RODO-2510 file (C-alpha; in nm, 4 decimals, decimal comma):
residues 558
     n   res          X          Y          Z
     1     m     1,1459     2,6004     2,2394
     2     q     0,8100     2,5278     2,4043
     3     l     0,6184     2,2265     2,2707
     4     t     0,3266     2,0146     2,3825
     5     g     0,3931     1,6595     2,4893
     6     s     0,2428     1,5331     2,1644
     7     e     0,4734     1,7543     1,9600
     8     i     0,7686     1,6298     2,1666
     9     v     0,6750     1,2702     2,0773
    10     i     0,6857     1,3582     1,7064
    11     e     1,0128     1,5507     1,7361
    12     c     1,1758     1,2603     1,9215
    13     l     1,0631     1,0195     1,6475
    14     k     1,2158     1,2506     1,3877
    15     e     1,5376     1,2671     1,5912
    16     q     1,5612     0,8880     1,5757
    17     g     1,5129     0,8817     1,1990
    18     v     1,1677     0,7234     1,2159
    19     d     0,9883     0,7533     0,8814
    20     t     0,7019     0,5071     0,9312
    21     v     0,4676     0,4377     1,2228
    22     f     0,2006     0,1667     1,2405
    23     g    -0,0985     0,2128     1,4634
    24     y    -0,4617     0,2702     1,5459
    25     p    -0,6005     0,5866     1,7141
    26     g    -0,8308     0,6183     2,0140
    27     g    -0,9379     0,8593     2,2850
    28     t    -0,6289     0,8857     2,5046
    29     i    -0,3811     0,9052     2,2160
    30     l    -0,5765     1,1635     2,0134
    31     n    -0,3359     1,4457     2,0948
    32     i    -0,0439     1,2475     1,9525
    33     y    -0,2436     1,1642     1,6391
    34     d    -0,3320     1,5307     1,5983
    35     a     0,0379     1,6209     1,6104
    36     l     0,1147     1,3343     1,3713
    37     y    -0,1403     1,4781     1,1258
    38     k     0,0557     1,8028     1,1177
    39     h     0,3771     1,6138     1,0340
    40     s     0,2344     1,3676     0,7818
    41     d     0,4846     1,4879     0,5218
    42     e     0,7699     1,3733     0,7484
    43     i     0,6356     1,0606     0,9169
    44     r     0,4105     0,8200     0,7308
    45     h     0,1404     0,6577     0,9431
    46     i    -0,0069     0,3237     0,8374
    47     l    -0,3532     0,2585     0,9787
    48     t    -0,3792    -0,1171     1,0291
    49     s    -0,7017    -0,3102     1,0730
    50     h    -0,6143    -0,4212     1,4264
    51     e    -0,3512    -0,3166     1,6793
    52     q    -0,1919    -0,6620     1,6674
    53     g    -0,1395    -0,6048     1,2958
    54     a     0,0369    -0,2781     1,3801
    55     a     0,2759    -0,4536     1,6183
    56     h     0,3535    -0,7262     1,3646
    57     a     0,4034    -0,4657     1,0906
    58     a     0,6479    -0,2725     1,3096
    59     d     0,8263    -0,6018     1,3789
    60     g     0,8463    -0,6881     1,0073
    61     y     0,9714    -0,3386     0,9255
    62     a     1,2456    -0,3755     1,1883
    63     r     1,3551    -0,7228     1,0762
    64     a     1,3621    -0,6211     0,7099
    65     t     1,5532    -0,2962     0,7601
    66     g     1,7550    -0,3344     1,0794
    67     r     1,5988    -0,0116     1,2075
    68     v     1,3618     0,0304     1,5010
    69     g     0,9987    -0,0490     1,4250
    70     v     0,7431     0,1825     1,5859
    71     c     0,3784     0,1145     1,6658
    72     m     0,1132     0,3157     1,8513
    73     a    -0,2135     0,2396     2,0258
    74     t    -0,4607     0,3958     2,2627
    75     s    -0,5219     0,2849     2,6206
    76     g    -0,7023    -0,0248     2,7445
    77     p    -0,7856    -0,2762     2,4705
    78     g    -0,5827    -0,0831     2,2152
    79     a    -0,2727    -0,1285     2,4277
    80     t    -0,3436    -0,4901     2,5211
    81     n    -0,3981    -0,5766     2,1547
    82     l    -0,0286    -0,4941     2,1031
    83     v     0,0828    -0,7501     2,3601
    84     t     0,1130    -1,0557     2,1320
    85     g     0,3159    -0,8554     1,8808
    86     i     0,5421    -0,7183     2,1537
    87     a     0,5983    -1,0688     2,2926
    88     t     0,6789    -1,1942     1,9424
    89     a     0,9433    -0,9244     1,9028
    90     f     1,0842    -0,9954     2,2494
    91     m     1,1337    -1,3667     2,1861
    92     d     1,3155    -1,2985     1,8575
    93     s     1,5196    -0,9967     1,9754
    94     v     1,3559    -0,7447     1,7419
    95     p     1,4130    -0,3709     1,8091
    96     m     1,0730    -0,2082     1,8527
    97     v     0,9271     0,0889     2,0400
    98     a     0,5582     0,0665     2,1248
    99     i     0,3990     0,3991     2,2257
   100     t     0,0689     0,3917     2,4092
   101     a    -0,1334     0,6612     2,5848
   102     n    -0,3177     0,6163     2,9121
   103     v    -0,5862     0,8000     3,1052
   104     n    -0,5080     1,1312     3,2756
   105     l    -0,2801     1,1059     3,5774
   106     p    -0,5537     1,1755     3,8391
   107     m    -0,7590     0,8895     3,6894
   108     l    -0,4839     0,6245     3,7158
   109     g    -0,5615     0,3397     3,9529
   110     k    -0,9353     0,4148     3,9647
   111     d    -1,0572     0,1591     3,7091
   112     s    -1,1242     0,4451     3,4710
   113     f    -1,2716     0,3824     3,1270
   114     q    -1,0174     0,1988     2,9099
   115     e    -0,7540     0,2076     3,1827
   116     v    -0,4983    -0,0738     3,1897
   117     d    -0,1560    -0,0826     3,3528
   118     i     0,0074    -0,1691     3,0213
   119     a     0,3560    -0,0925     3,1556
   120     g     0,2971    -0,3561     3,4236
   121     v     0,1412    -0,6017     3,1786
   122     t     0,4413    -0,5885     2,9454
   123     i     0,7252    -0,6059     3,2007
   124     p     0,7968    -0,9771     3,1244
   125     i     0,7926    -0,9263     2,7451
   126     t     0,9955    -0,6075     2,6979
   127     k     1,3525    -0,5014     2,7618
   128     h     1,1980    -0,2148     2,9582
   129     s     0,8525    -0,0634     3,0138
   130     f     0,8049     0,3036     3,1018
   131     i     0,5070     0,5114     3,2106
   132     v     0,5544     0,8868     3,1698
   133     k     0,3588     1,0930     3,4238
   134     n     0,5517     1,4207     3,3977
   135     i     0,6209     1,6042     3,0728
   136     v     0,9783     1,6884     3,1728
   137     d     1,0523     1,3139     3,1590
   138     l     0,8983     1,2604     2,8144
   139     a     1,1849     1,3361     2,5746
   140     p     1,4536     1,1669     2,7910
   141     t     1,2333     0,8574     2,8242
   142     l     1,1666     0,8289     2,4515
   143     r     1,5375     0,8694     2,3739
   144     r     1,6252     0,6082     2,6321
   145     a     1,3628     0,3725     2,4862
   146     f     1,5250     0,3809     2,1423
   147     d     1,8681     0,3374     2,2975
   148     i     1,7570     0,0331     2,4991
   149     a     1,5762    -0,1211     2,1993
   150     t     1,8938    -0,1181     1,9893
   151     s     2,1748    -0,1704     2,2400
   152     g     2,3265    -0,5097     2,3187
   153     r     2,0704    -0,7782     2,2415
   154     p     1,7893    -0,5840     2,0700
   155     g     1,4289    -0,6019     2,1803
   156     p     1,1013    -0,4151     2,2282
   157     v     1,0459    -0,1251     2,4698
   158     l     0,7094     0,0149     2,5716
   159     v     0,6468     0,3826     2,6541
   160     d     0,3068     0,4584     2,8079
   161     i     0,2172     0,8287     2,8367
   162     t    -0,0733     0,9723     3,0376
   163     k    -0,3052     1,1853     2,8272
   164     d    -0,2473     1,5017     3,0295
   165     v     0,1270     1,4739     2,9569
   166     t     0,0517     1,4719     2,5840
   167     a    -0,1337     1,8043     2,6298
   168     a     0,1077     1,9755     2,8706
   169     v     0,3747     2,2207     2,7517
   170     c     0,7481     2,2005     2,8182
   171     d     1,0828     2,3230     2,6879
   172     y     1,2271     2,0958     2,4222
   173     t     1,5872     2,0918     2,3006
   174     p     1,6724     1,8699     2,0017
   175     q     1,9440     1,6060     2,0470
   176     k     2,1298     1,3841     1,8075
   177     p     2,0903     1,0107     1,8804
   178     r     2,3868     0,8511     2,0500
   179     e     2,6127     0,6506     1,8195
   180     k     2,5643     0,2791     1,8693
   181     e     2,8754     0,1140     2,0086
   182     r     2,9700    -0,2482     1,9492
   183     k     3,1127    -0,4039     2,2647
   184     i     3,3012    -0,7125     2,3763
   185     f     3,3091    -0,8394     2,7330
   186     y     3,5318    -1,1460     2,7063
   187     t     3,8878    -1,1630     2,8337
   188     p     4,2072    -1,2397     2,6359
   189     e     4,2242    -1,5698     2,8236
   190     q     3,8759    -1,6654     2,7034
   191     m     3,9767    -1,5845     2,3458
   192     d     4,2946    -1,7921     2,3837
   193     r     4,0891    -2,0874     2,5097
   194     t     3,8501    -2,0560     2,2149
   195     v     4,1354    -2,0493     1,9643
   196     e     4,2905    -2,3519     2,1339
   197     y     3,9722    -2,5582     2,0989
   198     i     3,9294    -2,4617     1,7335
   199     n     4,2907    -2,5488     1,6493
   200     a     4,2545    -2,8906     1,8142
   201     a     3,9297    -2,9861     1,6390
   202     q     3,9166    -3,2448     1,3618
   203     k     3,5402    -3,2360     1,3058
   204     p     3,4173    -2,8799     1,3722
   205     f     3,0569    -2,7787     1,3035
   206     i     2,9134    -2,4231     1,3030
   207     y     2,5660    -2,3726     1,4482
   208     l     2,4331    -2,0338     1,3399
   209     g     2,1631    -1,8344     1,5214
   210     g     1,9756    -1,5106     1,4655
   211     g     2,2500    -1,3092     1,6339
   212     a     2,4516    -1,3424     1,3139
   213     i     2,1891    -1,1301     1,1380
   214     l     2,1378    -0,8857     1,4242
   215     s     2,5134    -0,8188     1,4464
   216     e     2,5462    -0,7967     1,0659
   217     a     2,8170    -1,0627     1,0793
   218     s     2,7399    -1,2579     0,7600
   219     q     3,0718    -1,1765     0,5933
   220     e     3,2680    -1,2694     0,9045
   221     v     3,0722    -1,5956     0,9369
   222     a     3,1539    -1,6885     0,5756
   223     e     3,5241    -1,6127     0,6301
   224     f     3,5241    -1,8099     0,9552
   225     a     3,3656    -2,1176     0,7926
   226     e     3,6260    -2,1142     0,5151
   227     l     3,9103    -2,0587     0,7592
   228     i     3,8273    -2,3519     0,9863
   229     d     3,6974    -2,5665     0,6966
   230     a     3,3660    -2,6521     0,8631
   231     p     3,0057    -2,7208     0,7643
   232     v     2,7350    -2,4733     0,8686
   233     c     2,3802    -2,5327     0,9900
   234     d     2,1328    -2,2644     1,0936
   235     t     1,8213    -2,2002     1,2970
   236     l     1,4953    -2,0512     1,1759
   237     m     1,6121    -1,7059     1,2891
   238     a     1,9445    -1,7322     1,1023
   239     k     1,8110    -1,7972     0,7522
   240     g     2,0137    -1,5954     0,5033
   241     a     2,2987    -1,5235     0,7444
   242     f     2,4947    -1,7887     0,5540
   243     d     2,4499    -1,8575     0,1830
   244     g     2,1954    -2,1386     0,1529
   245     t     2,3474    -2,2456    -0,1812
   246     s     2,7000    -2,2932    -0,0383
   247     p     2,8462    -2,6456    -0,0422
   248     r     2,9206    -2,5966     0,3280
   249     y     2,5560    -2,5389     0,4125
   250     t     2,3758    -2,8402     0,5585
   251     g     2,0341    -2,6875     0,6259
   252     m     1,8381    -2,6194     0,9396
   253     i     1,9076    -2,7957     1,2700
   254     g     1,6520    -2,9232     1,5192
   255     m     1,2997    -3,0617     1,5253
   256     h     1,2475    -3,0168     1,1501
   257     g     1,6116    -2,9809     1,0566
   258     t     1,7856    -3,1904     0,7956
   259     k     1,9300    -3,5301     0,8755
   260     t     2,2736    -3,4006     0,7757
   261     s     2,2612    -3,1146     1,0257
   262     n     2,1202    -3,3227     1,3103
   263     l     2,3463    -3,6218     1,2552
   264     g     2,6491    -3,4039     1,1767
   265     v     2,6141    -3,2051     1,4995
   266     s     2,5706    -3,5333     1,6860
   267     q     2,8982    -3,6638     1,5375
   268     c     3,1187    -3,3526     1,5507
   269     d     3,4013    -3,3058     1,8010
   270     l     3,3600    -2,9278     1,8264
   271     l     3,0324    -2,7345     1,7994
   272     i     3,0632    -2,3581     1,7614
   273     a     2,7384    -2,1731     1,8377
   274     l     2,7313    -1,8224     1,6901
   275     g     2,4556    -1,5913     1,8146
   276     a     2,2267    -1,8822     1,8990
   277     r     2,0367    -1,9599     2,2193
   278     f     2,0146    -2,3426     2,2209
   279     s     1,6329    -2,3410     2,2161
   280     d     1,4451    -2,6608     2,2953
   281     r     1,3320    -2,6911     1,9316
   282     v     1,6996    -2,7015     1,8297
   283     i     1,8616    -2,9220     2,0938
   284     g     1,5905    -3,1804     2,1626
   285     n     1,7083    -3,3791     2,4649
   286     p     1,9689    -3,1506     2,6289
   287     k     2,1467    -3,4440     2,7956
   288     r     2,2070    -3,6062     2,4565
   289     f     2,2911    -3,2951     2,2525
   290     a     2,6321    -3,3027     2,0783
   291     e     2,7475    -3,5542     2,3395
   292     g     3,0933    -3,6148     2,1951
   293     a     3,1751    -3,2516     2,1261
   294     k     3,3391    -2,9629     2,3009
   295     i     3,1056    -2,6624     2,2728
   296     i     3,1980    -2,2972     2,2149
   297     h     2,9275    -2,0324     2,2551
   298     i     2,9642    -1,6741     2,1266
   299     d     2,6762    -1,4406     2,2132
   300     i     2,6053    -1,0790     2,3110
   301     d     2,3845    -1,1879     2,6023
   302     a     2,5740    -1,3283     2,9009
   303     a     2,2478    -1,4731     3,0359
   304     e     2,2394    -1,7217     2,7469
   305     i     2,5762    -1,8773     2,8362
   306     n     2,5203    -2,2131     3,0120
   307     k     2,1444    -2,1465     3,0333
   308     n     2,0250    -2,4467     2,8328
   309     i     2,3512    -2,6255     2,7484
   310     r     2,6763    -2,6324     2,9447
   311     v     2,9618    -2,5125     2,7250
   312     d     3,3396    -2,5540     2,7387
   313     a     3,4337    -2,2045     2,6229
   314     s     3,2429    -1,8816     2,5668
   315     l     3,2893    -1,5293     2,4367
   316     v     3,0360    -1,2664     2,5464
   317     g     3,0210    -0,9730     2,3096
   318     d     2,9209    -0,8483     1,9684
   319     l     2,9481    -1,1412     1,7274
   320     k     3,0896    -0,9354     1,4409
   321     l     3,3747    -0,8059     1,6576
   322     a     3,4427    -1,1470     1,8116
   323     l     3,4619    -1,3156     1,4712
   324     k     3,6880    -1,0443     1,3332
   325     e     3,9316    -1,1112     1,6154
   326     l     3,9000    -1,4887     1,5768
   327     n     3,9552    -1,4716     1,2012
   328     g     4,2675    -1,2673     1,2618
   329     r     4,4005    -1,5195     1,5114
   330     l     4,3359    -1,8430     1,3221
   331     k     4,5423    -2,0037     1,0488
   332     q     4,3877    -2,1838     0,7531
   333     q     4,2683    -2,5307     0,8522
   334     s     4,1792    -2,8355     0,6466
   335     h     3,9454    -3,1198     0,7388
   336     p     3,9038    -3,3152     0,4122
   337     e     3,7762    -3,6388     0,5673
   338     w     3,5160    -3,4588     0,7779
   339     m     3,3916    -3,2472     0,4890
   340     a     3,3764    -3,5584     0,2674
   341     a     3,1632    -3,7311     0,5318
   342     i     2,9297    -3,4290     0,5392
   343     r     2,9004    -3,4298     0,1589
   344     e     2,8190    -3,8000     0,1687
   345     m     2,5434    -3,7383     0,4245
   346     k     2,3964    -3,4583     0,2123
   347     e     2,3818    -3,6940    -0,0873
   348     k     2,2349    -3,9761     0,1208
   349     y     1,9751    -3,7675     0,3036
   350     p     1,8395    -3,4969     0,0720
   351     l     1,5167    -3,3158     0,1478
   352     k     1,2411    -3,4784    -0,0584
   353     y     0,8656    -3,4844    -0,0967
   354     d     0,5929    -3,6498    -0,3034
   355     d     0,5988    -3,4570    -0,6324
   356     s     0,3088    -3,6452    -0,7891
   357     q     0,0614    -3,3733    -0,6888
   358     l     0,0466    -3,0114    -0,5754
   359     s     0,2196    -2,9671    -0,2405
   360     c     0,3594    -2,6849    -0,0311
   361     p     0,7250    -2,7808    -0,0962
   362     y     0,6512    -2,7611    -0,4690
   363     v     0,4932    -2,4164    -0,4229
   364     i     0,7971    -2,2974    -0,2236
   365     e     1,0431    -2,4302    -0,4819
   366     t     0,8416    -2,2613    -0,7570
   367     i     0,8503    -1,9303    -0,5703
   368     d     1,2278    -1,9716    -0,5344
   369     r     1,2658    -2,0425    -0,9068
   370     v     1,0332    -1,7686    -1,0337
   371     t     1,1816    -1,5027    -0,8030
   372     k     1,5381    -1,6285    -0,8607
   373     g     1,5763    -1,6449    -0,4843
   374     q     1,5508    -1,2658    -0,4539
   375     a     1,2170    -1,2324    -0,2740
   376     l     1,1704    -1,1351     0,0874
   377     i     0,9689    -1,4132     0,2482
   378     t     0,7551    -1,3804     0,5590
   379     t     0,5633    -1,6700     0,7109
   380     d     0,3082    -1,7565     0,9691
   381     v     0,3603    -2,0593     1,1942
   382     g     0,3166    -2,4279     1,1234
   383     q     0,3897    -2,6742     0,8442
   384     h     0,4131    -2,4055     0,5761
   385     q     0,6689    -2,2215     0,7926
   386     m     0,8950    -2,5264     0,8092
   387     w     0,8573    -2,5949     0,4370
   388     a     0,9421    -2,2298     0,3620
   389     a     1,2564    -2,2677     0,5751
   390     q     1,3510    -2,5953     0,4065
   391     y     1,2790    -2,5405     0,0368
   392     y     1,3535    -2,1733    -0,0340
   393     r     1,7267    -2,1037    -0,0607
   394     y     1,8064    -1,7876     0,1349
   395     t     2,1337    -1,6270     0,0326
   396     t     2,1260    -1,2897     0,2083
   397     p     2,0217    -1,1689     0,5562
   398     r     1,6836    -1,0148     0,6368
   399     t     1,5023    -1,2043     0,3616
   400     f     1,3236    -1,4581     0,5853
   401     l     1,0987    -1,3151     0,8577
   402     s     0,9129    -1,5522     1,0858
   403     s     0,8007    -1,5845     1,4458
   404     g     1,0495    -1,8319     1,5882
   405     g     1,0480    -1,8130     1,9666
   406     l     0,6815    -1,7361     2,0322
   407     g     0,5401    -1,9187     1,7287
   408     t     0,2716    -1,6568     1,6651
   409     m    -0,0045    -1,7629     1,4282
   410     g    -0,1246    -1,4553     1,2383
   411     y     0,2194    -1,2914     1,2387
   412     g     0,3072    -1,3073     0,8712
   413     l     0,0653    -1,0745     0,6908
   414     g     0,1303    -0,7737     0,9145
   415     a     0,5038    -0,8463     0,9041
   416     c     0,4939    -0,8656     0,5247
   417     i     0,3229    -0,5257     0,5045
   418     g     0,5869    -0,3749     0,7337
   419     a     0,8701    -0,5398     0,5423
   420     q     0,7438    -0,4145     0,2067
   421     l     0,7151    -0,0588     0,3348
   422     g     1,0664    -0,0836     0,4768
   423     q     1,2082    -0,2447     0,1614
   424     p     0,9905    -0,1069    -0,1209
   425     d     1,2219    -0,2329    -0,3955
   426     r     1,1873    -0,5956    -0,2840
   427     l     0,9165    -0,8399    -0,3804
   428     c     0,7583    -0,9402    -0,0485
   429     i     0,5633    -1,2650    -0,0188
   430     n     0,3834    -1,3950     0,2894
   431     i     0,3290    -1,7689     0,3142
   432     a     0,0515    -1,8747     0,5511
   433     g    -0,1550    -2,1801     0,6256
   434     d    -0,5316    -2,1502     0,6175
   435     g    -0,5482    -2,1713     0,9976
   436     c    -0,2992    -1,8872     1,0473
   437     f    -0,4471    -1,6736     0,7720
   438     r    -0,7861    -1,6674     0,9451
   439     m    -0,6323    -1,4989     1,2488
   440     n    -0,5256    -1,1706     1,0889
   441     m    -0,6598    -1,1832     0,7330
   442     n    -0,8293    -0,8475     0,7972
   443     e    -0,4888    -0,6882     0,7315
   444     l    -0,5539    -0,7474     0,3602
   445     a    -0,7699    -0,4359     0,3973
   446     t    -0,4569    -0,2480     0,5071
   447     a    -0,2668    -0,3719     0,2031
   448     s    -0,5471    -0,2699    -0,0325
   449     r    -0,6015     0,0690     0,1364
   450     y    -0,2407     0,1705     0,0664
   451     n    -0,1984    -0,0501    -0,2443
   452     i     0,0965    -0,2285    -0,0848
   453     p     0,2125    -0,4792    -0,3499
   454     i     0,2509    -0,7896    -0,1360
   455     i     0,1631    -1,1427    -0,2407
   456     q    -0,0276    -1,3426     0,0207
   457     v     0,0104    -1,7160    -0,0431
   458     v    -0,2397    -1,9304     0,1469
   459     i    -0,1466    -2,2978     0,1674
   460     n    -0,4945    -2,4400     0,2157
   461     n    -0,5138    -2,7987     0,3365
   462     h    -0,8396    -2,7360     0,5263
   463     v    -0,6797    -2,8432     0,8560
   464     l    -0,4481    -2,7134     1,1261
   465     g    -0,1658    -2,9003     0,9572
   466     m     0,1105    -2,9090     1,2184
   467     v    -0,1263    -2,9963     1,5023
   468     r    -0,2868    -3,2624     1,2820
   469     q     0,0599    -3,4034     1,2058
   470     w     0,1204    -3,4496     1,5784
   471     q    -0,2266    -3,6016     1,6205
   472     t    -0,1472    -3,8466     1,3402
   473     l     0,1934    -3,9482     1,4757
   474     f     0,1416    -3,9317     1,8514
   475     y    -0,2332    -3,9139     1,9301
   476     g    -0,3777    -4,2117     1,7470
   477     k    -0,5286    -3,9997     1,4655
   478     r    -0,7779    -3,8385     1,7021
   479     y    -0,8279    -3,5132     1,5106
   480     s    -0,9738    -3,3047     1,7894
   481     q    -1,0679    -2,9568     1,6588
   482     t    -0,8142    -2,9492     1,3756
   483     v    -1,0437    -2,9880     1,0734
   484     l    -1,1244    -2,6561     0,8994
   485     n    -1,3251    -2,7943     0,6092
   486     d    -1,5962    -2,5262     0,6224
   487     k    -1,7514    -2,2808     0,3778
   488     v    -1,4925    -2,0009     0,3973
   489     d    -1,3817    -1,8877     0,0492
   490     f    -1,0483    -1,7104     0,0878
   491     c    -1,0520    -1,5721    -0,2650
   492     k    -1,3897    -1,4053    -0,2072
   493     v    -1,2663    -1,2738     0,1278
   494     a    -0,9604    -1,1217    -0,0425
   495     e    -1,1708    -0,9655    -0,3161
   496     g    -1,4131    -0,8314    -0,0566
   497     l    -1,1191    -0,6636     0,1182
   498     g    -1,0062    -0,4995    -0,2063
   499     c    -0,7374    -0,7430    -0,3256
   500     a    -0,7037    -0,9591    -0,6343
   501     a    -0,7237    -1,3346    -0,5834
   502     i    -0,6112    -1,6465    -0,7709
   503     r    -0,6798    -2,0092    -0,6750
   504     v    -0,4575    -2,2958    -0,7944
   505     t    -0,5178    -2,6678    -0,7514
   506     k    -0,2605    -2,8168    -0,9923
   507     k     0,1178    -2,8010    -1,0130
   508     e     0,1216    -2,6561    -1,3619
   509     e    -0,0920    -2,3608    -1,2460
   510     v     0,1496    -2,2356    -0,9784
   511     a     0,4203    -2,0623    -1,1851
   512     p     0,1776    -1,8791    -1,4227
   513     a    -0,0344    -1,7655    -1,1264
   514     l     0,2720    -1,6403    -0,9408
   515     e     0,4038    -1,4559    -1,2464
   516     k     0,0608    -1,2970    -1,2963
   517     a     0,0507    -1,1893    -0,9294
   518     i     0,3980    -1,0341    -0,9513
   519     a     0,3052    -0,8439    -1,2678
   520     m     0,0011    -0,6860    -1,1017
   521     k     0,2185    -0,4805    -0,8618
   522     a    -0,0740    -0,4777    -0,6200
   523     p    -0,1853    -0,6841    -0,3202
   524     v    -0,2787    -1,0314    -0,4420
   525     l    -0,3926    -1,3483    -0,2661
   526     l    -0,2753    -1,6790    -0,4136
   527     e    -0,4604    -1,9760    -0,2669
   528     c    -0,2927    -2,3153    -0,3166
   529     v    -0,5102    -2,6133    -0,2294
   530     i    -0,3055    -2,9122    -0,1094
   531     p    -0,3850    -3,2526     0,0501
   532     e    -0,4746    -3,2523     0,4188
   533     d    -0,2271    -3,5198     0,5278
   534     d     0,1030    -3,3893     0,3876
   535     k     0,3660    -3,3956     0,6616
   536     v     0,6833    -3,2027     0,7350
   537     f     0,9887    -3,4279     0,7393
   538     p     1,2481    -3,4792     0,8725
   539     m     1,1237    -3,4668     1,2305
   540     v     1,2548    -3,5181     1,5813
   541     p     0,9928    -3,6031     1,8481
   542     a     0,9761    -3,3464     2,1293
   543     g     1,2393    -3,4200     2,3922
   544     a     1,4165    -3,6866     2,1876
   545     p     1,7862    -3,6582     2,0911
   546     i     1,8276    -3,4863     1,7539
   547     a     2,0267    -3,7917     1,6393
   548     e     1,6915    -3,9758     1,6374
   549     v     1,5690    -3,7657     1,3446
   550     f     1,3372    -3,9575     1,1097
   551     d     1,1572    -3,9043     0,7798
   552     g     0,8749    -4,0594     0,5824
   553     d     1,0923    -4,3457     0,4564
   554     d     1,1867    -4,4374     0,8146
   555     l     0,8188    -4,4492     0,9094
   556     k     0,7430    -4,6838     0,6199
   557     e     1,0219    -4,9173     0,7275
   558     k     0,8743    -4,9339     1,0787
***
């Protein structure tokens, strides 16, 4: 059948099972929006307040559902406003397709109004960037974009389409999407070597990364941990991949990881990294990381093997398949002395905070208690992000969404909107600091426009908390440009954008306010005012060995 390019875009989205698109219209993409209008009963479009919000919402939708998130923008500034969201998705391996429109083909390269080479701009932050200049290439390119976004290590793909292509007419033949195939690339000899190392270990430790969630390997990870009788730590991206209430769980590893995880990994004789990338925030000083241990690395991306840490054995392939084979090869192991030592460390070094006044850890623990651990939590970036990772107990995958690799302030609210639309039966709560919230708080207007029942928690300490913490510890308390003690009233802002708002300043107010917000079933802002000098502990200084982790008590002793 003959369709316009714009109609082909819509039909390709329908082919891929897309039910929600986030975006913002403009001149060059008007044809696509006109076609979208005619299919509004099949594809829901969410008009965000800013294109960056659209990218973050598509990201949150993808992380919450496991499906591809889709966002759209017009040329020039519309397209460049997507860039931060695309980069966020790229760093955290999130499947996303960003569709932009550009000026007509004859106008390319002439500095035309709102012309930007967005395909060129996004080459370093996408798995692939396309520009479609001929309508016959449109459907194959869109299909390939979805295939690339979801195959192997997931990630974002950009498709830029010239406006004349969206208006041209071409034959279109529907196609079913190709079935996704899980693959392994390791050899039998590499598997034998891995099994040999595991069988020889007396003090194994499992280090869990976001790949465990992306490969849907939570069940296999749990079986593996039981089989080799090992403790489990995780990264920010892996929250919920392993039950956070399990006796085997030791908490997060790295710069703000627990003492048990950091010291345990430093003392183990075998470290098994599952779908993790050994980021600098995890390993600290690479020369001193897990010095006494053999290291096994299992990952879908061959480029990650030996990139940051040299390993002794590796398996490249889908983590779920690799663990299934491993679990079938291994016999039940027992390491009672090692597990007893881990339990002793957990008792000796629990996470703790000053509970004499309202604090973010108290707010997080209250959210955990009131929601019975069943909420989907999104965060922005900073102290509140670390506290949300430390004090909420995640038991299932895709319930903690946060910008890990890029550390994008302003990520959480858009992501929470996307997550709630992807998982409408879940209570979705975004936790942000006051500094982060300022960056994209206009997306509250999106939540109120569609009555999306999210809860926006603002942890307000009137400073850029994480930067201030570094200034306190390492910069002689020179608080350069980190004080936000101005006249902004977040509750009035929320109300002005069509949302309800509640402010709490005391511990006893938190639970009733949260219960009230949940009962409203509408977008609500909950502002929690905390002291400006609360700090996230434990902590490892940048570049130091993770064994040198310290907390507030250690500082007092010094």
